[in-house]
N, C-alpha and C positions, 0 to 999 in steps of 0.2 A: 370934570375929568378925573380929579384926584379921588372923588368919592367912588367913581366907577372902578378905578384901579384898586382901591382898597377893598371893595366888595369882591372883585375877582380874586385877589390874593387871599381873602378870607375863605372863599369857596375852595380854592386849591388846597389851602391848609386843612380845611375840613375833609376834603377828599383824601388827603394824605393820612389824616388821623383814622379815617374809615378803613382805608387799605391796611394800615398798620394793625388796627384792631382785628380785622378779618384774618390777617396772617397769623395772629396769636390766638385766634379762637376757632376759625373755620378751616384753615389751611390743613390739608391731609398729611403734609410732610412734617418732619421734625425740623424745628428752626432754633438755632442757637445764635445769640448775640454776645460777642466777646469784646472786652475793652482792650486798650493797648497793651495791657499786661497779660493778655490772654486769660482773663478771668470771666467766667460766665455771669453776665448781668441780666440777661433775659433768656428764658428757655421755654419752648413749647414742644412737648413730645407728640409723636403721632399716636393715633388711637390705640394701636397695638402695644405701645410701650408706656401708656399713661400710668398703668398700675405698677409696672415693673420698675420704672424710673420716675418717681414723682418729682414735681418741680422743687419741692423743699430739699430733696436730696442732691440736687444738681446746682441750683442757683447759688452764686457766690463762691463756688469752688473754682480752682484753677483748672486749666485744660489738662494738665498732667494728672490731677486728682481724678477728674472725670474719666479720662482714658483708662486709668487703672481701675476705676469702679466698673466700667463697662467691659473690662477684660478684652479690649481690642487687640488683635494681632499686630505686633510691631508698633507700639504706641509712640516710640521715638520718631518713626518715619512720619506719623500723623502730625506730631507736634512740629517737626521740622517743616512740613508742608505749610502749616498755618503761619509760621514765622516768615517763611519765604513770601507768601502772599501779602502779609502785613508789611514787609519791607519793600517789595517790588510793585505792589499794586496789581500784578497780573493774576487773574483768577485761576483757580485749579478746579477742574470740572470732572465729575463722574469717576471719583476714586472709590473703588469698592473695598470695604472693610468688613471683617467678620466680627459680630458683636455677640457676647455671651453674658448670661445672667449668673453672677456668682452664687445667688441663692437657689438656682435651679440649673444643675449641670446638663439637664436634657434640653435646655432652650438654647438656640442660636439663631441668628438672623444675619443676612447680608444687606449692607446698606451702601448706597451710592451717595457719596458726600461731595458737595461742591463748595468751595471757599471763595468769598468775595470781600474786598476791603471796603470799609465804610469811611466817608469823609463828609465834612460840612460844605456849605456853599463856597467858602473861601479855599477849599481843598485841603483843610487840615484833617489829618488822619484821626478818626474816632475809635476805630476797632475793626472787628471782623464779623461777618455773617456766615454761618455754616448751615447749608440746607441738606438734610439727609433724607433720601428716598429709600423706602423699604423695597428692595429688589429680590427678596428671598425667593419668591415663587419663580421669577424669571431665571435666576441663576440655577435653581433646582431643575427647572425644565431643560435648560441648556445642558446641565450635567447629566440628566437622564438621556438626552439625545446622544451625547458623547458616549455614554456607557453602552447604549444599544448599538451604536455604530461600531464601537470597539468589540463588543461581543459578537456581532455579525461576522467580522473579519477573523476573529480568533476561533470561534466555534466551528466555522465552516472550513477550517484549514486541515482537518484530519477526519479520518473515518475509523478512529479507534475509540471505543467506548470509554476507556480509562482516560484517554487524552481529552475527550470532550468534557468528562466529569471534572478533570483538573482545571480546564479553562473556565468552565462555568463557576467553579468555586473561586478561582483567582480573580476573575473579572468583577466579582461582586464585592471584593475586599480592597480598600476600606470604604469606598464611596457609598455602598449600600448596606454593608453589614460589618460587624466586628469579626464574626465567624460565619462561614458558609459550609454546609455539608451537603453532599449529593449521594443519594443511595438509589440503586436500581434493583429491580427484581432479578434474582440470580439467573434465571433462564435467559434474560436479555443478553448476557455476556456470551452465551452460546449461539446467539442469533435467533433464538426462538421467541415467538410472540406468546406472552402468557395466555392461558386459556381464558375463555369468557367467564367472568365471575371470580377469577382467581384473586383479584385484588381484595375482594370481600372476605377471603379465607386466610388472611394473615400470611401472605407469601413471604418466603425468606428474602431479605434485602441485603445487598452487598455494597459496601462503601466504595465509590469510584472517584470521589473528589472531596477534598477538605482543605480549607484555607483559613488563616487567622491573621488579624492585623498586627499581632505581636508574636513573639517566639516562646511564650509560656507553654509548658507542658500541661495538657488537660486530659481528663479521662475521656473515654469514648473510643469507638472503633477507628482504626487506622485504615488507610486506603488498602483495599484488597481483602479486608476482614469482613466478617458478617456483622451487620449493623443491628443494634438493639432498639432502634426507634419503632420498629413494627410491633414491639411488645406493648406500646402505649396506645390506649383507645383513641386519644386525640389524633395521633398520626395515622392509625388504622382507618379512622373515619374519613380523613382527608384523602387517603388512597382509595377508599371504596366509593365515595360520592364525587370525587374529583373536584371538590370545591376548596379553594384556598382558605387558610385560617390566618387571621390577624389578631395578635395579642398585644395591644398597645401598652398596657401596664400589667406585668405579670404579678406584681405585688398586690394589685387591687382586683385581680381576676378571681371572683368568687367561685365560678364554675370549676376552674382548675383546682382551687383550694379544696373543693369537695371531691372531685373525681380523680385528680392526679396529684395527691399530696406528695408522694415520693419524688415524682418527676419534677414537680414545681420546686421542691426543696433542693433537689440536685442542681437544677438550672440556676436558681437564685444563689446557691453557694458558689457557682462558677462565675457569678457576676452578671448574669443575664437579667435584663429588666424588660425587654421587648423582643418579640419574635414573630416570624411569618413562616407558615408551612404551605408550600405550593406543590401540588401534584405534577408529575411529569407524564404527559400523554400526547400522542400524536397519531393521526390517521386511525383513531379508534382503538389504539393499542395503549394500555396502561404500562408505563415504563418504570416509575419509581417516584421518589420525593426529593425536593430541594428545600432545605431549611436555612433560614436567615436569622441570625441572632445579633442583638445589640447589647453591649455591656454598659455598666454604669459609667457615667461620664460622657455619654452620647445621647442625642435626642431620641425620643420615642418614635416608633413607626407610626405613620399616618396612612390614610387611604391611598394617597398618591404613591406612597412607597409600595404598597401592595400592588397597585396597578403596574408600576414599573417592574416589580419582581415577576408578575405573571407574564408580561411581555418578554422579559429576559428568558424565563423558563420555557415559554412556548417555542422560542427560537432554538433553545438548547434541545428541547424534546424532538423537534424535527431532525436536528443533526444526529441525535442519539438513535432515532429510528432508522435514519440512513445508514448509520454505522452498524446497527443490528442487521439490516438487510444485506449490507456488504459482507458481514461476518457469515451470515447464512449462505450467501452465494459462494463465498470463498471456500467455505467448508464443503459445500456440495461439489465445487470444482475440484477440490483436493481429493475427495472420495472418488470422483470420476477419474481423475488423473491417475491416482494410485491403482484403480481398477484396470485402467488401460495400459499401464506399464507392464512389461514382461515380468511375471512372478519370479522367474529365475532365468539366468542366461545359460542356454545350453552349452555344454562342454564341446569344444571343437579341437580337431587334430591340427588345424591350421594355425590357431593362435591360443595362447593362454590369456584370459581376460580378467579384468577386475574393474569394478565401477563403484563410484561413490555419488551420493545425492544429498544436497543440503537444501531443504525447502525453506522458503521465506515468504510464501504467500501468493506467488504467481502460479500459473497452472498449465503452462504449455511447453515445457522443455522435456525432451525425451532422447533416448538412444535405443538402438537395436543392434543385435548381433544375429544376422540371418545366414543360415547355411545355404550354400549354392551347390550346383552340380560340380563334379570333378574335385571334391574335397575343398573347394574354395569357400570363402566366407565374405560376407558384406558387413562392413561396420558403418553404422548410420548414426548421425547426431543431428538433431533438429531443434528449432527454437521458434515458438509462436509467441509473439509479443502480446502482453496483456495479462490481467489477473482475473479475468472473468470466467464464468462457466463456458462461454463460447470459445475461449482460448483452449480450454481442455477438450472441448468437442472437436475443435479444429485439429488438435494434436492427434486424437483418435482417428479422425478421417484420414489424415496424412499417413499415419502408421499403416492403416489398412491398405491404402493405395500403394504404398511402397512395397508392402508384403506381396501384393498381387503382381506388381511390375517385376519384382525380383524373380518370380517364377518364370518370367519370359527370358531370363538370362541375358538381358541387355547390358551394354556397357554403362558406366555411371552417367556420362554426359547425356546419353540418349534416354536413360531413365528420368533424369531431371527435366529434359525437354518434354517428355510425355507427362510427367507430373505437373509441370507448368501449364501445359495445354489442358490437362484435366481440371486444375484449379480455375483456369480462366474460363473454360466452357461451362463448368458446373458450379461456378461460384454462387449463383443464385440458389442452387439446390443444397449446397453444403452449408449447413446451418452455422457452423463456426465461422466460416468466411463471409457468409452473406450478412449476418447480423452484427457480429462484433459486440461491443458493449458501449454504453453511453460515455463512459470515461475514457475508454481506449480507442474507440472508433473501430473500423474494420480490422480484422486480424491480419498481421503481417507474419510471414513464415520464411525461415531460412532452413537450409538443409545441406549436409555434407555426406557424400557416399564414397567410401573407400573399399575397393574389392581386392582381396589378397589371395594369391595362388600359392599354396605351399609346395607345389611341384617345381615351379620355375622361380619362386621367390619374388615375383613381380607384384607390385601394388599399383592399382590404377585409381586415381582420385579425381573427384569433380565437386564443385561447390556452387550453391545458389545463395549467395550473400551470407555464408556462414564463416565464422573465424577459421583460419587455416589450421590444419593439423601440425603437430610437432613430432619429429622422429628423433628418438634417442638411439644412436647407433652403439653397437657393442664396444667400440673403441673410445667412447665418451664424447664423440662429436654430437652436437645438437643442431637440428635443422628445422626451421619454420618453413614448411613446404610452400613455395610460391605458386599458388593455384590461381589462374585467372578467375576473378570473382564474378559470376554471372548474376543476373537480377534476382530479387526475391521472387518466390513462387507466386505466380499470378500477376506479377508487375512487370511492365516493360516487355521487351522482345526477348524471346527465349533463345539466348546464345550462350551455350555452356561448352567449356573446353575441359579436356582431361590432361592430367599430369601423371607420368609413370616414374616409379622409383623401384630399383632392385634393392630389396631389403635383406641384408645378411641375417642368418638365423640368430635370434636373441635380440633383434632390434625391437624397440618399444614404440608403438604408434599411440600418440596421445590425442584424443578427441575431446572437445570441451565446448561449452556454450559461451555466449557473450558476457554472462555474469562473471565468469572467471577471468575473461580477458580484461574486463574493466574493474576487477576487484582491487587491484593494486596500482592506482593511477600515479603514485609517487615513485614507482620503481621503473627502471628501464627494461627494455625487452631482454637485454643481455643479463641483467640481474635475475629476472624471472627464469630465464633458461638455466642459469647456474643453479638456482634453487631446485628446479625441476630435475636436473641431472644428479645433484647430490642426493635427493630423496630416492630416485630410481636406483642409484648405484650403491645405496647404503648397505653396509656389510650385514649379512644375515637377515635381511628384510625381504619378506615375500612381496609379490606384486600387489596383493590387496592391501597390505600394511602400507606400502609405498603410496598407493592411490589415496588412502585415507589421510596420510601425512601431507601429501601434496594439496589436497583440498583444504586441510587446516592451515597450511602456510599461505595459500593464495586467498583465503577468506578470513584473514585475521579480524576483519570487520565484516559483519553480516551483510552480504550483497542485497540489493533491492529486489533481485529476481532469483528464482531457483538456480542453484549451481549444480551442474551435471559434469561429471568427469568419467571418461572411459579410457582405460589403458589396455593395449593388446600387444603381448610379446609374441613375435613371429616364430614359427617353427617350420622346419622343412621335412618333407617326406623323401627319404633316401631311396637308393636302388633296391633296398630290401622290401620296400612297400610299393614300388612303381615298376611296371614292365611295359615297354612299348616296342612296336614293330612297324616297319613300313612294308606294305604288301603291294605287289604288282596288280594292275587292273586286268585281271584274268580270272575266269571261272575256277581255275585250278587253285587260286589263292584261298578259296574257301577251306579246302582241306588243310592247307598250311596253317591257316588261322586256328583251326580246331586243334592241330597238333601243338602249336605254341601255347594255347590256353591250357591244354591238358597238362603239359609239362610244368607250367608255372603254378597251377593250382596244386599239383602234387607237392612241389617244393614248399608251398605255403601251408600244407596240411589241410586243404579244403577239398578233398576228394568228394565230399557230399554234394558240392555245387558243380561238379564237373559236367554232368549231363545237361543241366539247365543252361549253364554258361556256354557250352559248345553249341546248343540249340540257338541261343540268342546271337552269338557271334556269327553262326552260319546265316541266319536270316539277315542280319544287318550288313554283313560283307556282301552277300548276294545282291542286296538292293544297291549297295555302293557300286558294284561292278556293272549293274544294269543301267544306272542313271548318271554315272560320272565317267570321266575320260582319263583323269590322271591317277597317280598312285593313291593308295588308301592307307590311312593311319589306324592302327589298332593299339589301344592302351588299357591295361588293367591297373587299378589302384586298390590297394588293401588299406582301407581306412576303417571307420566304424561300420562300414558296409563294404561289400565288394562292388566296385564300380567298373563298368565296362564301357569304353568309348570307341566309336568308329567315326573317323573323319574323312570326308571326300571333298572334291572341288566343286560339287554342285551346290548352288545356293538355294535350290528349290526345297522348301520346307516339306517334311514328310507329312502325309495325311493318314490318320488312323481310320480304317473303315472295316466294316464287317462284310466279308465276301459271301456271296450266295453259294449254295451247294454245288451249282453247276459251273462256278468260276474256277479257272485253272490256276489263278494266282491271287495276290492281294491279301494273303493271310499272315505274312511274315511279321509285320509290325504288330498286328493284333496278338499273335502268339507271344511275342516278346513282352508286350504289356501285361499279359495275363500271368506269366510265370515270374515276373519281377516285382519288386516292391514299388519302385517309381521309375519313370522314364521321361525323357524330354529331349529337346534339341536346343542348341545355341549357335550363334554365329561364330565362325572361325576366321582367322586371317585370310584363309582361302576356302570358300565354301561354307560348310557347316559341320557340326559335331552332333551325333546322336548318342545319347548316354542312357544307361540303365543302372539301377542299384538293386542289389539283393542283400537281404539280411544275412548276417553271418550266423552259422550254427551255434 
C-alpha cells in the first residue's frame, strides 16, 4: 500500500513539474512569479514581448523597477493592487494596463493582468503570480466600434458641410490621429456635384475641418481657406483614383523621398511620422479628401487603422453628400421663393407700406399688398412650414390662389374658406402640398388677410392659424387684435371668423410671421409691444426705417425660419376725394345721376372724363332701376384712378353678354366694360355694388 501511495505521489509531482515547465515554455501568456518582497523570481514573456523585454532585463528586479521599465500608466496603482492581493489572498482579475516600450515610442500594448497569491501545502505565503494577457487587438476593436458609433451620431446631426467637416476632424482626434484635416472640392459648398473627371484635373479644395490633439500653432490652411494639399501629386492621385494611401513610416518611405521631397520634409519638420490619405466620395460623386496624421510619440498606422479610417470617412461622405444636396435644394428653393415674391409693393392711397425680410434658409414665408375695388387694399401674410423646394412651391401656389380670389371681392373669412376648400380638394394636384419633403412632411400653411377701406376707415381681418396682427394707434395705444384663429389651410373643418376695427388715420397695422413671434422667447408680450411702439413712434424716423429697426430688435438672434414683417400706416380719403349720393328708384334718377357726376367732375378738373363717366353712370343706374326695388347708391372716388360705384338692393350678380343686332337691350354693361379700364362687382351689406375704374388723364 505504501509503495502504491509513493508511486502515486511521484506521478502527481511529475505532473506538476510538467505543468510548470509548460507554463514557462509553451504558455502563450506572460507569466510573472514574485516573492514576498515583490521581486521577480521567474518571468516568462509572451511571444510578442520576448525581444522587447528579455528575461535577463526583468528577472531579479523589484516590481517597482519593472513597472517603471514598462512605462505602465499609474504604476503606483498596480503595485498597490499586488500588495493588496499578497496581504488578503483575494485574487484581482482582468485589470487592463497600457504598456509602452521606452526604446520605441511608437509601440504600445494593452494587457489584461490577473494577480494570484501563492502558498505551500501548510498555507504559508510564498509570493504572487501575475498572468498578463495581450488584449490589444480586442481593446482596439472595441475602441473602433465606439469611434464609429460616436461618429454616426455626430456626423448625422447636421446638414451643414462645414459642420460635418468639423465633426469628422474632431471625432478622429486623439483616438485615431494627432491631426485630422478635411478638404472638399470648392463647388461642393455651393451644392454642386463636381463634373465627371474633375477630380483628375486638380480641382480647388477648401478646408472645412481641422482638429489637433494639442494647441500648438502649425502651418497650413485654416477652416474656410483654400487648401494646398491638391498641389501634391500624392494627394492628387488619391483624389483621382479614389484609393486610400497608408504611409506607415514616413522616414523610411523611399517613394515619397524621391517624388515628394519638399512635402516629406515639411511633414517631418511638423513631427509627422505616419499618415493616411482617404478620399471622400459618395453616390458616385467625388467630394474631397480626409487626411490623418500621427506625430512622434504615437504608434505608427497599421492596416487596421486604415480600414477604420475608410469606414469613418465613408460615413462622413454620405453625410457630406446629403448636406450638398440639401444646399442645392435650399438654394433652388430660395431662388424660386425670391422669384415668386412681389418684386416691389405697389403704392396705395389707402396705406403707406414698408416691409423687411430676413432669410435664414426656409422657403415658404410671404406677404402681399393687393389693391381691391373702391380704393381698398388687402394686406396678406402667410407662412408655409418647411425648408424645402416644395415649401416654396406651395407658397407660390397659395399666392396665386389668393390673387385670383381677391378679384372676387369676397370678405376675408369667405376667402379663407374658399382657399381651405381649394387646398383640401386639390391637395393631390398642388405639388407643394402633395409632396412636402422627407424631413418636413406635408407642407402646413397659415394665412392672415386684412382688408382696409380708406373711405370708412374700417379694417376687416381673418386668420387661418396665423399669428394675430398688432395695431399701433396714433395715441400710443397698442393692441394685439384678438382674432378667432381658424384651422391651418387644408386641415380640419373650415370655420373662420372676421374681426372689425375702425382705424383712425395714422394707425400702423403690423403683420408678421411665426419666426418673429417666437424670436424673443425670454420677453413678455408687454415688453415686445413696448419695443414695437418705441420703434414706430421714434422721432424723425420713416416707416421703412422703423420696419428695419423692429426686425433688428426682434431678431437679435437669427431665427430658425425666415422672418417677414409688413407695416401699413392707414390713410383716409376725405370729402375732397369722395362724393356720394342716394338716388330714388325711378327712371328720372338717371338724369339726376348724370347731373351730379358732371358737377363733381368739373370741380375735380376732370372734364375729359365727363362723357364716358356719364355714359357709364346712365347704364349702371338704369340697370339698378330695372332690377332692384329700393333706393340706389352712387359714389365717385378720386384715387389713382376715377372709380364709379353703383349700389342697389338686388343680390343678383350682373352678367356680361354680347347682344345681337336685333336685341332691344342688354348692351349697357358691355358698353361700360369697353370704355373703362376695369370693372367688377362685390357683395354689399344689402345687395351688391358694381364698380368701374377709368385711368386719369
